[in-house]
C-alpha positions, 0 to 999 in steps of 0.5 A: 555181205550185209547192206547195213549194220543190224541195229536191233534183233531180227524178227523174221528172216526170209531165205530166198534160193536163187538159181538163174532167177534174174527174170523172177527176183525183181518182182519178189523184191519189189513186192517185199518192199511195197509190203514193208512200206505199207506196214508200220515197219515195226518188224526187222526183216532179214533177206537171205539170198542164197545164189546157187547158180555157178554162172551168177555173180554174187555181187550182181545179185546183191546189186539187183536186190540192194537197189530196191531196198536202199535206205529202208530202215529195218530191212537187212540184205544178206547175199551168199553164193554156194561154192557148188551147185547144191540145189534148192533144198541144201540152199534153204538149209544154208540160209537157215544157218545164216539166218538170225531171225526169231521167225524164218520162212523160205520164199521161192524166187518166182513167188511173191508176197501180197501188199498186206503181208507184213501188216499181217505178220506184225499182228500174228508173229508175237503169238507162241506157236511152232509155226504159222500156216499162211493162205494165198493164191495159186497163180497160173501164168499160162492161163492168167488166172488164180485161185485161193490156196485154201478155201477154209482152214485145211487142218494139218495132219500127217495123213492129209499131207501124205494123201494130198501135197496141198502145201505147195510151197514152203513160203506158206509156212512161217516157223519159230526158228528155235522150234523148227524140227524139220530140214529140207532134203532132196532125197533123190538126185534123179527125181527132184520135186518132192523137197517141200513135201518131205519137209512137211512129212517130217514136220507132221511126223512129230506127234505134237506141234502148235500152229496158227492158221492165217486166212488172209491171202498174203502169198502168191505161188506162181505156177509156170512151165519150169515148176518141178511138179509140172512133170507128174511122173518125175514128181511121183517117182520123187515122192516114192523115193522120199517115202523110202527115206522116211521108212528107213528113218522111222522103222519102229513107228508102226503108225507112220510105217502103215501110212507110208506103205499105203501111200507108196502103194497108191503112188506106184499104182498110179504109175502103173508099177504094180503088176502081178508078175513083179509083185513083191512082199513090199507091194503086198504089205502096201496093199494091206496098209492101203486097205487098212487106211482107206477102209478102216479110218474113222473118216473113211468109214463114216464117208462109206456109211454116208454114201451107202445110206444116200444110195439106199435113200435115193432108191426108196420106193415111193 
């Protein structure tokens, strides 16, 4: 259902998966409206809400969102209800296929945007990049404090994402839709949580991409008790299963295979899953990959030499 006719081409589509989110969604919608009204209004924005909870009525969700955007030109609303509960990954994919924007992003129902969000977008989106990496704040609901997501340009690479899941929400990425090479997948039904991480791994497994880092803090990622990654054991198990998926997807890519084997070894060791009594060939291969990645990558080798030099220097006799 659409709230108005599309008078012009859509510049950016914002896909919002909705699951029992009545207490979260109004804040997100209010922040989008406030930011849009604070901008020049040059962008045409499409809000796509995918209702994924069986007990939620699509008409009710439509009214919940529509009452906040009624009468605002160039702000389009689309609400679709899944026939079955698909999960956040597939709901994002449903929204992607429905979207008509040149650019697309995926904002979770419990996050929200800053006042300058659309003003910053207006200045950046016409540039020719595969995607944009946004900055923002991580807000800890329990402790009533926040910190920046990035303190400096993080520099995206497969290695960095594989080692640390620091891209904590897909809302930090705004894709040129025609060049979006990744999909959202929930690899493990038993252990959800690494859906976003899987998307980043797939995105960065491609050898060439062009992106722009936007340092202004314009997205708010809210950490609360219901976040999947709060359960560390569940999240790491989800990551291990995600690695298995990528190992099967890229069997001939030796570089990615070594990186994934190293990562899998580190994660399994973190959970105490590596034991001599149950050691497998894969575990041994993971250990050797871990040694190779950790000791022989240029960055780690330089760090090792610097630490050795610092130790010797600090103990030099006077």
